[in-house]
GUGU-772301 format. One line per 10 residues: number of its first residue (from 1); their letters; for each residue x, y, z of N, C-alpha, C, O. Coordinates in steps of 0.2 Angstrom, whole numbers. Each point is the difference from the previous one (the first is absolute). Example, Ala and Ser with C-alpha at 12.3 -4.5 7.8 and 13.67 -1.06 7.14 Angstrom:
<atoms>
1	AS	66:-28:39:-4:6:0:4:6:0:5:-1:3 | -7:6:-7:4:6:1:-4:5:3:3:6:1
</atoms>
This chain:
<atoms>
1	MNLRLSGSGP	4:-6:0:-4:6:0:4:6:0:5:1:4 | -6:4:-9:5:6:0:-3:5:4:-6:1:0 | 10:2:4:-2:6:4:2:6:-3:6:2:-1 | -11:2:-1:1:6:-4:-2:6:5:-6:2:-1 | 10:0:5:-1:6:5:5:6:-2:5:-1:-1 | -8:7:2:4:6:-1:-2:5:5:-5:-1:4 | 8:6:-4:-2:6:5:5:0:6:5:-3:0 | -8:7:5:4:1:6:-5:0:6:-6:-2:-1 | 9:3:7:-4:1:6:-2:-7:2:5:-4:0 | -11:3:3:-1:-7:3:1:-6:-4:2:-5:2
11	ILAFCLAVTP	-4:6:-9:0:-5:-4:8:-3:-1:1:-5:0 | 3:10:-1:7:-1:-1:3:-3:7:4:-5:-1 | -7:7:6:3:-3:7:-2:-7:1:5:-4:1 | -11:2:-3:-2:-7:2:3:-4:-6:2:-6:1 | 0:9:-7:3:-5:-5:7:-1:2:2:-6:-1 | 2:11:4:6:-1:2:0:-5:6:5:-4:1 | -10:4:3:0:-4:6:-2:-7:-2:3:-5:4 | -6:4:-9:-2:-7:-2:5:-4:-4:-1:-6:0 | 6:9:-2:5:-3:-4:3:-6:4:1:-5:-3 | 2:6:9:3:-6:3:-5:-5:1:2:-6:0
21	ALAQVSAPGA	-9:8:1:-5:-6:2:-1:-4:-7:0:-6:1 | 0:10:-7:-1:-4:-6:6:-5:-1:-1:-5:-3 | 7:7:5:6:-4:-1:0:-6:4:3:-5:-2 | -7:5:7:-1:-6:4:-5:-5:-2:0:-6:3 | -4:7:-8:-5:-4:-3:3:-6:-3:4:1:-4 | -6:-7:6:3:-6:-3:-6:-5:-1:-5:1:3 | 6:-6:-7:-5:-5:-2:-1:-4:6:5:-2:3 | -11:-1:-2:-1:-4:6:3:-7:-2:0:-2:-6 | 1:-2:11:2:-7:-1:8:0:0:3:5:0 | -1:-11:2:7:-2:0:3:0:-7:-3:-1:-5
31	SPAPASAPLT	10:2:4:3:-1:-6:0:-7:-3:1:-5:4 | -3:4:-10:-1:-7:-3:7:-3:-1:5:3:0 | -5:-10:0:6:-3:-1:2:0:-8:-5:2:-4 | 11:-2:3:2:0:-7:-4:-4:-5:0:-6:2 | -2:8:-7:-4:-4:-5:4:-3:-5:5:2:-2 | -8:-8:0:4:-3:-6:-2:3:-6:-4:5:0 | 7:-7:-5:-1:3:-7:-7:0:-2:-3:-6:0 | 0:11:-2:-7:0:-2:-1:-4:-6:4:0:-5 | -9:-4:4:-2:-5:-5:-5:4:-5:-4:3:2 | 6:-5:-8:-5:3:-6:-6:-5:0:1:-6:2
41	LAQVLEIART	-6:7:-6:-5:-4:-1:2:-6:-4:-2:-6:2 | 7:6:-7:2:-5:-4:4:-5:5:-1:-6:-1 | 5:8:6:3:-4:4:-4:-3:5:1:-6:2 | -7:9:0:-4:-3:5:-4:-6:-4:-1:-5:3 | -1:7:-9:-4:-6:-4:5:-6:-1:-3:-5:1 | 9:6:-2:5:-5:-1:0:-5:6:0:-6:0 | 1:10:6:0:-4:6:-6:-4:2:0:-5:2 | -6:8:-4:-6:-3:1:-1:-6:-4:-3:-5:2 | 5:5:-8:-1:-5:-5:5:-6:2:-2:-6:-1 | 7:7:5:5:-5:2:-1:-3:7:2:-5:2
51	KNPTLLSAEQ	-5:9:2:-1:-1:7:-7:-1:3:-1:-3:5 | -4:5:-9:-7:0:3:-2:-7:1:0:-4:-5 | -1:1:11:-2:-7:1:-6:-2:-4:0:-6:-2 | -5:10:1:-6:-2:-4:2:-2:-7:-2:-5:-3 | 6:9:0:3:-1:-7:4:-6:0:0:-4:-5 | 4:3:10:5:-6:0:-5:-6:1:2:-5:-4 | -7:5:8:-4:-6:0:-4:-1:-6:0:-6:-2 | -2:11:-2:-4:-1:-6:5:-3:-5:-2:-4:-5 | 8:7:5:5:-3:-5:2:-7:1:1:-4:-5 | -1:1:11:1:-7:1:-6:-4:-2:1:-5:-3
61	HVDAMKAAEI	-7:8:3:-6:-3:-3:1:-1:-7:-2:-5:-3 | 4:10:-1:2:-1:-7:4:-6:-1:-1:-4:-5 | 7:4:9:5:-6:-1:-4:-6:1:2:-5:-3 | -6:4:8:-4:-6:1:-4:-2:-5:0:-6:-2 | -4:11:-2:-4:-2:-6:5:-2:-5:-2:-4:-4 | 8:7:3:5:-2:-5:2:-7:1:1:-4:-5 | 0:2:11:2:-7:2:-6:-5:-1:2:-6:-2 | -8:8:2:-6:-4:-2:0:-2:-7:-3:-6:-2 | 7:9:-2:0:-2:-7:4:-6:-1:-1:-4:-4 | 6:3:9:4:-7:0:-5:-6:1:1:-5:-4
71	TAGLRQNPTF	-5:6:9:-5:-5:1:-5:-1:-6:-1:-6:-1 | -1:11:-2:-4:-1:-5:3:-3:-6:-4:-4:-4 | 10:4:3:4:-3:-6:2:-7:1:3:-3:-4 | -4:0:10:3:-6:2:-4:-6:-4:-7:1:-1 | 10:-6:-1:-3:-5:-4:-2:-6:6:2:0:5 | -7:-4:-7:-2:-6:4:6:-4:2:3:-2:-5 | -2:0:11:5:-5:2:-2:-7:-2:-6:-2:1 | 10:-2:-3:-1:-8:-1:-1:-3:7:3:3:5 | -6:-9:-5:-1:-4:6:3:-6:-1:-1:-4:-5 | 5:2:10:3:-7:0:-2:-4:6:0:2:5
81	TLSGANTTLP	-2:-8:-7:-3:-5:5:4:-6:0:1:-3:-6 | 1:0:12:4:-6:0:-3:-4:6:-1:2:5 | -1:-8:-7:-4:-5:5:3:-7:-1:3:-2:-5 | -4:-2:10:2:-7:0:-4:-4:4:-4:3:5 | 3:-9:-6:-4:-5:4:4:-7:1:4:-2:-5 | -5:-1:10:3:-6:2:7:0:0:3:-5:-2 | 0:10:3:7:1:0:4:-3:6:6:-2:0 | -10:0:5:3:-4:6:0:-7:-1:2:-4:4 | -6:1:-9:-1:-7:-1:6:-3:-4:4:4:-3 | -3:-10:3:6:-3:-4:-1:1:-7:-6:0:-3
91	ANNPSSPYTY	11:2:0:0:1:-7:-2:-5:-5:-3:1:-5 | 4:-8:8:-2:-6:-4:-7:-2:1:-1:-6:-2 | -3:9:6:-7:-2:1:-4:2:-6:-2:5:-1 | 0:-11:-3:-4:1:-6:-7:3:1:-3:3:-4 | 0:-4:10:-7:2:1:0:7:2:-5:3:-1 | 10:0:4:0:7:2:6:3:-2:4:2:5 | -2:-1:-11:6:3:-2:0:8:2:-5:3:1 | 11:-1:0:1:7:2:-2:5:-6:1:-3:-6 | -3:9:7:-2:4:-6:2:7:2:0:3:5 | 3:0:-10:2:7:0:-3:4:-6:0:-2:-6
101	VGNISRLFER	-3:8:7:-3:4:-5:3:7:1:0:3:5 | 2:0:-11:2:7:0:-4:3:-5:-1:-2:-6 | -2:8:8:-5:4:-5:2:7:0:2:3:5 | -2:0:-11:2:7:0:-6:3:-5:-1:-3:-5 | -2:9:7:-5:3:-3:0:7:0:3:3:5 | -6:0:-10:0:8:0:-7:2:-3:-2:-2:-5 | 0:8:8:-6:3:-3:2:5:-5:4:4:1 | -7:-4:-7:1:4:-5:-5:5:-1:-6:-2:-2 | 7:9:3:-5:5:-1:-1:1:-7:4:1:-4 | -11:0:3:-2:2:-7:-3:7:1:-1:3:5
111	GQKRRWRLDA	-1:0:-11:-3:7:0:5:5:1:-2:6:2 | 9:-7:-2:5:5:1:-1:4:7:0:6:1 | -2:-11:4:-1:3:7:6:4:2:-1:5:3 | 7:-8:-4:6:3:3:1:7:-3:2:5:3 | -3:-4:-9:1:6:-4:-5:5:3:2:6:1 | -8:-8:0:-5:5:2:1:2:8:-2:5:2 | 4:-10:2:2:1:7:5:5:0:0:5:4 | 5:-5:-8:6:4:0:-3:7:-3:2:5:3 | -6:-5:-8:-3:7:-2:-3:3:6:0:6:1 | -5:-10:2:-3:3:6:4:3:5:-1:5:3
121	ARSTTDVTRS	6:-9:-1:5:2:5:4:6:-2:1:5:5 | 1:-4:-11:4:6:-2:-5:6:0:2:5:2 | -8:-6:-4:-5:5:0:-1:2:7:-1:6:2 | 0:-10:3:0:1:7:5:4:3:-1:5:3 | 8:-6:-5:5:3:1:0:8:-2:2:4:3 | -4:-4:-10:-1:7:-3:-5:4:4:2:6:2 | -7:-9:0:-5:4:4:2:2:7:-1:6:2 | 5:-11:1:2:2:7:6:5:-1:0:5:5 | 4:-5:-10:5:5:-1:-3:7:-1:2:5:3 | -7:-5:-7:-4:7:-1:-3:2:6:0:6:2
131	QYNDQVRQTV	-3:-10:2:-3:2:7:6:2:4:-2:5:4 | 7:-8:-4:6:3:4:2:7:-2:1:4:4 | -1:-3:-11:2:6:-2:-5:6:2:1:5:1 | -7:-8:-1:-6:5:2:1:2:8:-1:5:2 | 3:-10:2:2:1:7:6:5:0:0:4:5 | 5:-5:-9:5:5:0:-3:7:-2:2:5:4 | -6:-5:-9:-3:7:-1:-4:3:6:1:6:1 | -4:-10:2:-4:3:6:5:2:6:-1:5:3 | 6:-9:-2:5:2:5:4:6:-2:1:5:4 | 0:-4:-11:4:6:-2:-5:6:1:3:5:2
141	LQVRDAFTNM	-9:-6:-3:-5:6:1:0:2:8:0:6:2 | 0:-11:2:0:1:7:7:4:2:0:4:4 | 5:-7:-7:7:4:2:0:7:-3:2:4:4 | -5:-3:-10:0:7:-2:-4:4:4:2:6:2 | -8:-8:0:-5:4:4:4:1:7:-1:6:2 | 4:-11:1:3:1:6:6:5:0:1:4:4 | 3:-4:-10:5:4:-1:-2:7:-1:2:5:3 | -8:-4:-6:-3:7:-1:-2:3:6:0:6:2 | -4:-11:2:-2:2:7:5:2:4:-1:5:4 | 7:-8:-4:5:2:4:3:7:-2:2:4:4
151	LAAKEALRIA	-1:-3:-10:2:6:-3:-4:6:2:2:5:3 | -9:-7:-3:-5:6:2:1:1:8:-1:5:2 | 2:-11:1:1:1:8:6:4:1:0:4:5 | 6:-5:-8:6:4:1:-2:7:-2:2:5:4 | -5:-3:-9:-2:7:-2:-5:3:5:1:6:2 | -5:-10:1:-5:2:5:4:2:6:-2:5:3 | 7:-9:-1:4:1:6:4:7:-1:1:4:4 | 1:-3:-10:4:6:-2:-4:6:1:2:5:3 | -8:-6:-6:-5:6:1:-2:1:7:0:6:2 | -1:-11:2:-2:1:7:6:3:4:-1:4:4
161	QDNLDSYRKT	7:-6:-6:6:3:3:1:7:-1:1:4:4 | -2:-2:-11:1:7:-2:-6:4:4:2:6:2 | -8:-8:-2:-5:3:3:1:1:7:-1:6:3 | 3:-11:1:2:0:7:5:5:1:0:4:5 | 6:-4:-9:5:4:2:-2:8:-2:2:4:4 | -6:-3:-9:-2:6:-2:-5:3:6:1:6:2 | -5:-10:0:-5:2:5:3:1:7:-2:5:4 | 7:-9:-3:4:1:7:3:8:0:0:3:5 | 2:-1:-11:3:6:0:-5:6:1:1:5:3 | -7:-7:-6:-6:5:1:-1:0:8:-2:6:2
171	VNLSHVRLNT	1:-12:1:-1:0:7:5:4:4:-2:4:4 | 8:-5:-6:6:3:4:-1:8:-1:1:4:4 | -2:-2:-10:-1:7:-2:-5:3:4:0:6:2 | -6:-10:-2:-6:3:4:1:1:7:-2:4:3 | 7:-9:0:1:0:7:4:7:1:-1:3:5 | 6:-1:-9:3:6:0:-4:6:0:0:5:4 | -5:-6:-9:-5:6:0:-4:0:6:-2:6:2 | 0:-11:1:-4:0:6:4:3:6:-2:4:3 | 9:-5:-3:4:3:5:1:7:-1:1:4:5 | -1:-2:-11:0:8:-1:-6:3:0:-1:6:-1
181	GDISKTDFER	-5:-10:2:-7:4:0:-3:1:-6:-5:4:-1 | 8:-7:-5:-3:1:-6:-6:-4:-2:-4:2:-4 | 3:-8:8:-6:-4:-1:-2:-2:7:3:1:5 | -10:-3:-5:-2:-2:7:1:-7:1:2:-4:-4 | -3:2:10:2:-7:2:-5:-4:-3:2:-6:-2 | -8:8:1:-5:-5:-3:2:-1:-7:-1:-6:-3 | 3:11:-1:2:-1:-7:6:-5:0:1:-4:-4 | 4:5:9:6:-4:0:-2:-7:1:2:-5:-3 | -7:4:8:-2:-7:2:-4:-3:-6:1:-6:-1 | -5:9:-3:-3:-2:-6:5:-3:-5:-1:-5:-3
191	IDLQLAEFES	7:9:2:5:-2:-4:3:-6:2:2:-5:-3 | 0:5:10:3:-6:3:-4:-6:-1:3:-5:-1 | -9:6:2:-5:-6:-1:1:-4:-6:-1:-6:-1 | 2:10:-5:0:-3:-6:7:-4:-1:0:-4:-5 | 4:5:9:7:-4:0:-2:-8:1:4:-4:-3 | -9:3:7:-2:-7:1:-2:-4:-7:2:-6:-1 | -5:10:-3:-2:-3:-7:6:-2:-4:1:-5:-3 | 4:10:3:6:-1:-4:4:-6:3:3:-4:-3 | -2:4:10:3:-6:3:-3:-7:-1:3:-5:-1 | -10:5:1:-4:-6:-2:1:-2:-7:1:-6:-1
201	DYDNATLDLT	0:11:-3:1:-2:-7:7:-3:-1:1:-5:-4 | 4:8:8:7:-3:-1:0:-7:3:3:-5:-3 | -7:4:9:0:-7:3:-3:-5:-5:2:-6:-1 | -8:8:-2:-4:-5:-4:4:-1:-6:0:-6:-3 | 4:11:0:4:-1:-6:6:-5:1:2:-4:-4 | 1:5:10:5:-5:2:-2:-7:1:3:-5:-3 | -9:4:6:-3:-7:1:-2:-3:-7:2:-5:-1 | -5:9:-4:-1:-2:-6:6:-2:-4:-1:-5:-4 | 6:9:4:6:-2:-3:3:-7:2:2:-4:-4 | -2:3:11:2:-6:2:-4:-6:-2:3:-5:-2
211	QQSDSLQLLM	-10:6:2:-4:-6:-2:1:-1:-8:0:-6:-2 | 0:11:-2:1:-1:-7:7:-3:-1:0:-4:-5 | 5:6:8:7:-4:0:-1:-7:1:3:-4:-3 | -6:2:9:-1:-7:2:-4:-4:-6:2:-5:-1 | -7:8:-1:-4:-3:-5:4:-1:-7:0:-6:-3 | 4:10:1:4:-1:-6:5:-5:1:2:-4:-4 | 2:4:10:5:-5:2:-3:-7:0:3:-5:-2 | -9:5:5:-4:-7:0:-1:-3:-7:2:-6:-1 | -4:10:-4:-1:-2:-7:7:-2:-3:0:-4:-5 | 5:7:7:7:-1:-2:3:-7:3:5:-2:-3
221	GIENPAANFD	-9:-1:7:3:-6:3:5:1:6:3:-5:2 | -3:11:1:4:2:5:-3:-3:7:-6:3:1 | 9:-7:2:-4:-3:6:0:5:6:-5:1:3 | 10:2:-2:0:5:6:1:7:-3:6:2:-2 | -11:2:2:1:7:-3:5:4:3:1:0:6 | 3:4:-10:6:4:2:-3:7:1:-4:3:-4 | 6:0:10:-2:7:1:3:5:-4:-3:5:-1 | 9:-7:-2:3:5:-4:-1:-1:-8:4:2:-4 | -9:-6:3:-1:-2:-7:-3:7:-4:-4:3:3 | 7:-2:-9:-2:6:-3:-1:-1:-8:3:-5:-2
231	IVGSIQPPDV	-7:9:-1:-1:0:-7:1:7:-3:0:5:4 | 1:-5:-11:1:6:-3:-5:0:-6:0:-5:-4 | -3:11:2:-4:0:-6:-4:7:1:1:4:4 | -4:-3:-10:-4:7:0:-7:-2:0:-3:-5:-2 | -1:9:6:-7:0:1:-4:4:-5:-6:0:-1 | 10:4:-3:-3:4:-5:-3:-4:-6:4:-4:-2 | -10:6:0:-3:-4:-6:5:0:-6:2:5:-2 | -1:-11:-1:4:0:-6:-4:1:-6:-7:0:0 | 10:1:-6:-4:0:-6:-1:-7:-3:5:-4:-1 | -11:3:-1:-2:-6:-3:-2:1:-8:-4:4:-1
241	TVTLAQVEQD	8:-7:-3:-1:2:-7:-4:-5:-4:-2:1:-6 | 0:-7:9:-3:-5:-4:-8:2:0:-2:4:4 | -1:-8:-9:-7:2:-1:-4:-6:3:3:-6:1 | -10:7:0:-4:-6:2:0:-6:-5:0:-5:3 | 0:6:-9:0:-5:-5:7:-4:1:-1:-6:-1 | 6:9:2:7:-3:1:-1:-5:6:3:-5:0 | -5:8:5:0:-3:7:-5:-7:-1:2:-5:2 | -7:6:-6:-5:-6:-1:4:-5:-4:-1:-6:2 | 4:7:-7:4:-5:-4:5:-3:4:1:-6:0 | 3:10:4:5:-3:4:-3:-5:5:3:-5:2
251	ALAARPDYLA	-9:7:1:-3:-4:5:-2:-7:-3:1:-5:3 | -4:5:-9:-2:-6:-3:6:-4:-2:-1:-6:0 | 7:9:-1:6:-4:-2:4:-3:6:3:-5:0 | -4:9:6:5:-2:5:-4:-2:7:4:-3:4 | -10:4:-3:-3:-2:6:0:-8:1:-2:-4:-4 | 6:2:9:0:-7:2:-6:-4:1:-1:-5:-1 | -4:9:5:-6:-3:1:-4:-2:-6:-4:-5:-1 | 4:10:-4:-3:-1:-6:4:-6:-4:-4:-4:-4 | 10:4:4:4:-6:-3:-2:-6:3:-1:-5:-3 | 0:5:10:-2:-6:3:-6:-3:-2:-2:-6:-1
261	ARQSVTLADA	-3:11:0:-7:-2:-3:1:-3:-7:-4:-5:-1 | 8:8:-3:1:-3:-7:3:-7:1:-2:-5:-4 | 7:4:8:3:-6:1:-4:-5:3:0:-6:-1 | -5:8:5:-5:-4:3:-4:-4:-5:-3:-5:1 | 1:9:-7:-3:-3:-5:4:-6:-3:-3:-5:-2 | 9:6:1:5:-5:-3:0:-6:5:0:-6:-2 | 0:8:8:0:-6:5:-6:-4:0:0:-6:0 | -6:10:-1:-7:-4:0:0:-4:-6:-3:-6:0 | 5:8:-6:0:-4:-6:5:-6:1:-2:-5:-2 | 7:6:6:5:-6:1:-4:-5:4:1:-6:-1
271	NVKVADSEGT	-4:9:6:-4:-5:5:-6:-4:-4:-1:-5:2 | -1:8:-7:-5:-3:-4:3:-6:-4:-3:-6:0 | 9:7:-3:3:-5:-3:3:-6:5:-1:-6:-2 | 2:8:8:2:-5:5:-6:-4:1:1:-6:1 | -7:9:0:-6:-4:2:-2:-4:-6:-2:-6:1 | 3:8:-7:-1:-4:-6:4:-6:0:-2:-6:-1 | 9:7:2:5:-5:0:-1:-5:6:1:-6:-1 | -4:8:6:-1:-5:6:-6:-4:-2:-1:-5:4 | -3:6:-9:-6:-4:-2:2:-6:-4:-4:-4:-2 | 11:4:0:2:-5:-5:2:-6:4:2:0:6
281	TDPTLGAEYE	-2:-6:-9:2:-6:4:8:-1:-1:3:1:-5 | 0:-3:11:7:-1:1:1:-8:1:-2:-2:5 | 5:-1:-10:1:-7:1:7:-1:4:4:4:0 | -4:-10:3:6:-2:4:3:-6:-3:-4:-5:-1 | 10:5:-1:3:-6:-4:5:-3:5:4:4:4 | -3:-10:-4:4:-4:5:3:-6:-4:-2:-3:-4 | 8:1:7:4:-6:-2:1:-4:6:1:3:5 | -1:-10:-6:1:-4:6:5:-6:-2:-1:-3:-5 | 5:1:10:4:-6:-1:-2:-4:6:0:2:6 | -1:-9:-7:-2:-4:5:5:-6:0:1:-3:-6
291	RVGVFDSAGF	1:0:12:4:-6:0:-3:-4:5:-1:1:6 | -2:-7:-8:-3:-5:4:4:-7:0:1:-3:-5 | 2:2:10:5:-5:1:6:1:-5:4:4:1 | -4:-9:-6:6:1:-5:-2:3:-6:3:0:-5 | -10:2:4:-3:3:-6:0:7:0:-2:3:5 | 4:0:-10:-1:7:-1:-5:2:-5:-2:-3:-5 | -1:9:6:-6:2:-4:0:8:0:2:3:5 | -4:0:-10:-1:7:-1:-7:2:-3:-3:-4:-3 | 1:10:5:-7:2:-3:0:8:1:4:3:2 | -10:-1:-4:-2:7:0:-7:1:2:-4:-5:1
301	QISVPLRIFD	2:11:1:-7:2:2:-1:7:-2:4:4:0 | -10:-3:-2:-3:7:-1:-6:1:4:-5:-4:0 | 5:10:3:-6:2:4:-3:6:-2:4:5:-1 | -10:-5:-1:-3:6:-3:-7:1:4:-4:-4:0 | 4:10:4:-6:1:3:-6:2:-5:1:3:-5 | -7:-6:7:-6:1:-4:-3:6:3:-4:0:5 | 4:6:-9:-3:6:3:-7:1:-3:-1:4:-4 | -3:-8:7:-7:0:-2:-4:5:4:-4:4:-3 | 5:-3:9:-3:5:4:4:7:1:-3:5:-1 | 9:-6:3:4:6:2:4:2:-6:5:-4:-1
311	RNQGEKQRTR	-6:9:-3:4:2:-5:2:8:1:1:3:-4 | -1:-2:11:2:7:2:-5:5:-3:3:6:-1 | -9:-7:1:-5:4:-3:0:7:4:-1:5:-2 | 1:-6:9:-1:6:4:5:5:0:-1:6:-1 | 8:-9:1:5:5:-1:0:3:-7:2:6:0 | -4:-9:-5:0:3:-7:-5:5:0:2:6:-3 | -8:-7:6:-5:6:0:3:5:5:-1:6:-2 | 3:-7:8:2:5:4:6:4:-3:-1:7:1 | 6:-10:-4:5:4:-2:-2:5:-6:3:5:-1 | -8:-7:-3:-3:4:-5:-3:6:3:0:6:-3
321	YEAQSARFGE	-4:-7:8:-3:6:3:5:5:3:0:6:0 | 5:-9:3:6:4:3:3:4:-6:2:5:2 | -1:-8:-7:3:3:-6:-4:6:-2:3:6:-1 | -9:-7:1:-5:6:-2:0:5:5:0:6:-1 | 1:-8:7:0:5:6:6:4:-1:0:6:2 | 6:-9:-3:6:3:-1:0:6:-5:3:5:0 | -7:-7:-6:0:5:-5:-4:6:2:2:6:-2 | -7:-7:6:-4:6:2:4:4:5:0:6:1 | 4:-10:3:5:3:5:5:4:-3:2:6:2 | 0:-8:-8:5:4:-4:-3:7:-2:3:5:0
331	IAARNQVLND	-10:-5:-3:-3:6:-2:-1:4:6:1:6:0 | -3:-9:6:-1:5:6:7:3:2:0:6:2 | 5:-10:-2:7:3:2:2:6:-5:3:4:2 | -5:-5:-8:2:5:-5:-4:7:2:3:5:0 | -9:-6:1:-5:5:2:3:4:6:0:6:1 | 2:-11:4:2:3:6:7:4:-1:1:5:4 | 3:-7:-8:6:4:-1:-1:7:-3:2:5:3 | -7:-5:-8:-2:7:-3:-3:4:5:1:6:1 | -5:-9:3:-4:4:6:5:3:5:0:5:2 | 5:-10:0:5:3:5:4:5:-3:1:5:4
341	VDEAWAAYKA	1:-5:-10:4:5:-3:-4:7:-1:2:5:2 | -9:-6:-4:-4:6:0:-1:4:6:1:6:1 | -2:-10:5:-1:2:6:6:4:3:0:5:3 | 6:-9:-4:6:3:2:2:6:-3:3:5:3 | -5:-4:-10:2:6:-4:-4:6:3:2:5:0 | -9:-7:1:-4:6:2:2:2:7:0:6:1 | 2:-11:3:3:2:7:6:5:0:1:4:3 | 3:-6:-8:7:4:-1:-2:7:-2:3:4:2 | -7:-4:-7:-2:7:-3:-3:4:5:2:6:1 | -7:-8:3:-3:4:6:5:2:5:0:5:2
351	ALDLAKRYNN	5:-10:0:5:2:5:5:5:-3:2:4:4 | 0:-5:-10:4:5:-3:-3:7:-1:4:5:2 | -10:-4:-3:-3:6:-1:0:4:7:1:5:1 | -3:-9:4:0:2:7:7:3:2:1:5:3 | 4:-9:-4:7:1:2:2:7:-4:4:4:3 | -6:-4:-9:2:6:-4:-3:7:3:4:5:1 | -10:-6:2:-3:6:3:4:2:6:1:6:1 | 0:-11:3:4:2:6:7:3:-1:2:5:3 | 2:-9:-7:7:2:-2:0:6:-3:5:4:1 | -9:-2:-6:0:6:-4:-3:6:3:0:5:-3
361	HYVDEAQRVR	-4:-6:8:-4:6:2:-1:0:8:2:5:3 | -5:-10:0:-2:1:7:6:0:5:0:4:5 | 5:-8:-7:6:0:5:3:7:0:1:3:6 | 1:0:-11:3:7:0:-5:5:3:2:4:3 | -8:-5:-5:-5:5:3:-1:0:7:0:5:4 | 0:-11:-1:0:-1:7:6:3:4:0:2:5 | 6:-3:-9:6:3:3:0:7:0:2:3:5 | -4:0:-10:-1:7:0:-5:3:5:2:5:3 | -7:-8:-2:-5:2:4:3:0:7:-1:4:4 | 4:-10:-2:3:-1:7:5:6:1:0:3:5
371	DNLEFSYRYG	5:-2:-10:5:5:1:-3:7:1:3:4:4 | -8:-3:-8:-2:7:0:-4:1:7:1:6:3 | -5:-11:-1:-4:1:6:5:0:6:-1:3:5 | 6:-7:-5:5:0:5:4:7:1:0:3:5 | 2:0:-11:3:6:0:-5:6:3:1:4:4 | -8:-5:-7:-5:5:3:-1:-1:7:-1:5:3 | 0:-11:-1:-1:-1:8:5:3:4:-1:3:5 | 7:-4:-7:6:2:4:0:8:1:3:3:4 | -6:0:-9:0:7:0:-6:3:1:-2:6:-1 | -3:-10:4:-6:2:2:-5:2:-5:-5:3:1
381	GTTLLDYLDA	6:-6:-7:-5:1:-6:-5:-5:-1:-5:2:-4 | 5:-7:8:-6:-5:0:-1:-3:6:4:1:5 | -9:-5:-4:-2:-3:6:4:-7:1:3:-3:-4 | -2:1:11:3:-6:1:-4:-6:-3:3:-5:-2 | -10:5:2:-4:-5:-3:2:-1:-7:0:-6:-3 | 0:12:-1:2:-1:-7:7:-3:-1:1:-4:-5 | 4:6:9:6:-3:-1:0:-8:2:3:-3:-4 | -6:1:9:0:-7:2:-4:-4:-6:2:-5:-1 | -7:8:-2:-4:-3:-5:5:-1:-6:0:-5:-3 | 4:10:1:5:-1:-5:5:-5:1:2:-4:-4
391	LRDYRQINLD	0:3:10:5:-5:2:-4:-7:-1:4:-5:-3 | -10:4:5:-3:-6:-1:-1:-2:-7:1:-5:-2 | -3:10:-2:-1:-1:-7:6:-2:-4:0:-4:-4 | 6:7:6:6:-1:-3:2:-7:2:3:-4:-5 | -4:2:11:2:-7:2:-4:-5:-4:2:-5:-2 | -9:6:2:-4:-5:-3:1:0:-8:0:-6:-3 | 1:12:0:1:0:-7:7:-4:-2:0:-4:-5 | 5:4:9:6:-3:-1:-1:-8:0:2:-4:-4 | -6:2:10:-1:-7:1:-5:-3:-6:1:-5:-2 | -6:9:0:-4:-2:-6:4:0:-6:-1:-5:-4
401	ALTANQQVWL	5:9:3:5:0:-6:4:-6:0:1:-4:-5 | 2:2:11:4:-6:0:-5:-6:-1:3:-5:-4 | -9:5:7:-4:-6:-1:-2:-1:-8:0:-5:-2 | -1:11:-1:-1:0:-7:5:-3:-4:-1:-4:-5 | 7:6:6:6:-2:-3:1:-8:1:2:-4:-4 | -3:2:10:0:-7:2:-5:-4:-4:2:-5:-2 | -8:8:1:-5:-4:-3:2:-1:-8:-2:-4:-3 | 5:9:1:2:0:-7:5:-6:-1:-1:-4:-5 | 6:3:9:4:-5:0:-3:-7:1:1:-5:-4 | -6:5:9:-3:-7:1:-5:-1:-6:0:-6:-2
411	SIHQLSFAAA	-3:10:-1:-4:-1:-6:5:-2:-6:-2:-4:-4 | 8:6:3:5:-2:-5:2:-7:2:0:-4:-5 | 1:2:11:2:-7:2:-6:-4:-2:1:-6:-2 | -7:8:3:-6:-4:-1:-1:-1:-8:-2:-5:-2 | 4:10:-2:-1:0:-7:6:-5:-2:-1:-4:-5 | 7:4:8:5:-4:-2:-2:-8:1:1:-4:-3 | -4:4:9:-3:-7:2:-5:-2:-5:0:-6:-2 | -5:10:0:-5:-2:-5:3:-2:-6:-3:-4:-4 | 8:7:2:3:-1:-7:6:-5:0:2:-2:-5 | 0:0:11:6:-4:1:6:2:-3:4:-3:-3
421	TEIVP	-3:10:2:6:3:-3:2:6:4:-4:3:4 | 10:0:-5:2:6:3:-2:6:-3:2:2:-6 | -7:1:9:-3:6:-3:5:6:1:1:4:-5 | 3:-4:10:5:5:2:6:-4:0:1:-3:5 | 4:4:-9:6:-4:0:4:1:6:6:-2:2
</atoms>
């Protein structure tokens, strides 16, 4: 707060007297511990991608689905059977000779079952991977929002600190004026009472910054939040040059949830083929060697199930309904993508218009009004009530402008989330 005083007499006397008092004004609270190097948004996102436990868990699930492809591609194992009879009797007993039988058999799948199982397993992996990418997209949005909220909290704390320091000087100056008889005790106490609001603003801003810092570190996968954690960035709204049509096309090409919906159609079609193949008959072929006493013999066997009643009719019908459902789901996912982009775009435009009004008009105007009324009040040209109203307006306009800028960034993050692309590099 600038002190613009001139003249002589009582005014000059209390100005000279207040100088030592102003020099003793200091920020409340103890000195903070040395902070580590502030992190940028790109660095925070990189840490979150590699350390966020939720993402690490989802990544392991993708690997598990990939391993399931091995099981799907396995062929049927052969079966070997060895049996014997009368092996404890004398070998020369003609009425009960010993007998040894060795049999090996294997089921042969028809209908390309293995091929379609592999196809379904690979499609399942693709869907799971796209779902994982969508979870990454959601986590990135959470990190960006938390980063912006912490930046806004830092700026709010700076504003609260500046307002508190400035108003402390006003209180100290008013105390000198009270001692010189320039103002009444009631006027001084009314000024002093307003200090509680500025101190409350500072305390609330400090608490909010701590909470926002903890929330961001949690998303980064940091187990124990560090008190000296810090970030760096600008809260001022950036320029966005893309058009709505470009964002919509990017979203349709890059949204992982929409890709998962399309891949689900492929998976459903693969499941139809699996169900059809499971309705085919699989023969079992076997070969046998037998030794009875001193005689050897060999043979073979063929086992073919007669699928008179169970031809997998239920699964065939179910998978076809599921395939049709997946196609409707793809259409719904596409419509959702376009709707998300349109809503995010509208929110961005509204937030940007509001922020421009504050940044280009109201903030400067509130500062001029406050400075003018402060100067006028100190020289007796306006009432105390008008001066205090100007202080409140200045404080509220600055906080509203900060909120507007914060909302622009949050809407940009939401637009990037809807498009699955970087709107602001």
